[in-house]
N, C-alpha and C positions, 0 to 999 in steps of 0.2 A: 599516519593512520595505521596503527599496528594491529587493529582487531578487524579490519576489513580491507578489501581491495576495490579500486575504482577503475574501471576500464572503459574507455570511449570507443564506440564503434561508429558506423556511418550514420549519424543522425540520432543515435541513442546511446545510453550508457548502461553498464552493468555493474551494480554494486553487490559484492559478495561478502556476507558475514564470514569471518575467517578465524574462528576458534574451534576447529573440528575436534580437537582433543577434549573440548568441554561441550561438545555438541552445540557449539555456537551460542552458549548461554550468554544472555545480555547482562553486561556489567556496566559500571559507571564509564569506563573508558570507551567501551563500544558505543554507548549513548552519545558521548562527546565526538566520536569519530563519525557517527551517522549525522549528527547535527552539522558538523563541519562539511561533510560530503554533500549533503542536500543543500546546504547554503551555497557551496561552490556550483552545483548543478543548476540551482535556481538562476544563477547569473551568467551562465554559459549558453549563449544563443545558438551554439552549434548542436546542443542536446535538446531534442524535442520529446523524448520519452526515456523512462528509466525502468530497468528491471532490477528487482531486489531478490536475491537468492542466498542460499547458505552453502558453504564449502563442505565437501564430503557427501557420502551417500546416505547418512543416517538422519540428518536433521537440517531443517531451515533454521530454527532456533528452538531449543528445548526448555526455554523459560528463562527466569532471571538467574543470576548467579547466587546460589543459596548462601555462600559464605558472606557475600555482602548483605543479603537480605536478612540474615540471621542477626546482624548488628543493629537493626533498626529499633527505635524506641518510639513511644507515642509522640515525642517531640520531633524526631527526625523522619518518621515514617511519611508524613505529609509531604515534606520536601523530596523524599525519595520518589513518591508517586508523581509529584508535579514535574520532576526532571524528565521522567519517562513520557509524561503527557505532552510536554513541550516538544519533544522530538517527534512523537506520533503525529501531533498537530502539524508540525513542519511538513511531514510527508504527506499528509492528507490535504494540505493546503498549497502544495506545490503546484504552480500553474502549468504543469506538464503531467501526462498520465504516468502513473507508477504502477507497475505490474509485479506482484509477488509471484515468483516461481518457487513453489513450496515443494521441496524435494525430500521431505521426511517429516520428522516431528515438528509441529508448531504448537507449542504448549505455553500457557502462561504469557510471559512477556513476548514470546515468539508469535503466538497467535494474535496478540494485540498488535504487533508490528505488521503482520499480514493483513489484519483488518483495516489498518490505517491506509493501506495501498488502495488504489481505485479499482483494481482488478486482481483476481487471485486465480492462477492456474496451478493445479496440484498434480503430483505424480500419483499413480495408482496406489503407492505404498505410503502416502502421506497420512498423518493423523493429527487431528485438531482437538484442542481442549484447554479449559481454564481450570487447572487443578489446585488453584490457591487454597481452596476450602480444606484441602488435606494438610495444609501447613498452618491452618488456624487463622487465615486472612482472607481477603477478597482480592479480585483483579484491581490493579491500581494504575495501569497505563491506558485506560480507556476501555477495558474489556467489558465492563457491565453496560456501557453506554453504546458502544458500536455493535456489540453482539445483538442487543435488543433491536437495533435498527436494521440489521441484516436478516435475522432469522425470526424476529418477533418475540414479544415478551414471555410467552409460555415456554417456548423451547429454550430461550436464553436463561430463564429462571432454573429450568431443569439442569442445564449444563453447568451453571455456576454453583448450585447447590450440591450436585452430585460429584463434580470434578471429573467426570468420565471423559474418556477420549472417544471420538468418533472417526471412522475411516473417511477417506476422501470421497467415496460415493455417497455416503450419508451427508457429508458437507455440501456436496453438489445438489442433492435432493432438497436440502433445507435452504439453499441459496447463499451459503457461505462462501462457496467457490463458484467460479464461472465455467471452468472446464477441468476435466480429469484426463490426464494423458499417460502413456507408458513412460516409466521412469527414464528410459534411454532417450526418449524424444522430448522430454519436458523443456529443457533449456533451449534447444534449438527451436522448438515450436513457439516458445514464448518470445525469444529474440526475433523471429520471423513476424510475429504479431506487432512487436514493438517497432520493427522496421516499417511495417505498414502504417502504424500510427504516426511515425516520424515523417512520412510522406504528406501528412495532411497539413492544412494551414494552421501554424502555431497559435495565432490569436483566436481562431475558431475552437481549437482543442481546449485552450484555457477557458474560453467562454462556456463550453459544454460542461467542463468540470465545475465551474462556478454555479451554473444554473441548476445542475443535478444536486450539488451539495446543499444549496439553500432550500430545496424542496422539503427536506425533513424539518426545517426550522420554521417555515411559514405556512399559513393557511393556503388553500388552493387559490383563492382570489389574489392574495398578496404575491404568491409565487407566479401567477400568470402576469401580473404587473411587472415583476422583476424580470421574467423572461422576455417580455416585450422590450424593456429597457436595454437588456444585454443584446438582444437581436438587432436593435437599432444601432447600438454602439459598434457591433461588428460589421454592419452595412457600410460603415464609413472607413473600412480598412482597405488597403491596397490589395490584400489577398482576396477579399471578396470580389473586387473588381476583376482581378486576374482569374479567379475561379470561374465566374459567370462567362467572362470573354472566351476563356478556353473551352468551356462547354459549347458555346455558340459556334466556335471555330472548329470543333471536333478535334481537339488536341489535348494532350496532358498539361495541367497547369504547373506553373513554376511558382511555388509559394516562397516568400522571403521573410514572413513574420512581421510585416509592416501593414 
């Protein structure tokens, strides 16, 4: 993996986009590396949470690699978009929480990568946007779909039509990010939160992500039925028995993922 680094900590992992000379622009090689990294993490039972961030002080990821994008045609453009959508879907559907630590520009494909994560923590200097309109195209890695779900159709329409960037505080107000932190504290605070999540029951974390994800796809009644089914499934786990027993015994639980 030449375009990113993968570091395992105690219970969680940090994936760092590592093309700082290109502001971590997303190219085909990076998409392949992300796909491989998240596939590996999906199968690693020692990792219960993932942090995704960018190398250098300027950018999380400042968009797609324009030199690659410029080569697309009407026949290849769809495949270009679908390749990015497969990777963002892999991140979104990972059965472990993924937190984006957005340390600078998150534009175009970078914003789309951040939106595929389950949570987004941003530095005070971070900026978000979908500027594809300025290149004569639209977002292609899920930006038009996830942005609507996060900030609503009116604001999403404004952002994709104008291509304007918004600062971290505005992104927080809109619900695009969860927390805004001083730049110097961003990664340490995000990793601390990742460690907190890593201490939870893995099967319950996965179930929470599943239940929240389907909420946008189902009616309320269908969602309630699905929630009850997932709840019942998790009640059959060893971690549920351990968690409730530990509570009754007034001790910290030891979760094993079973």
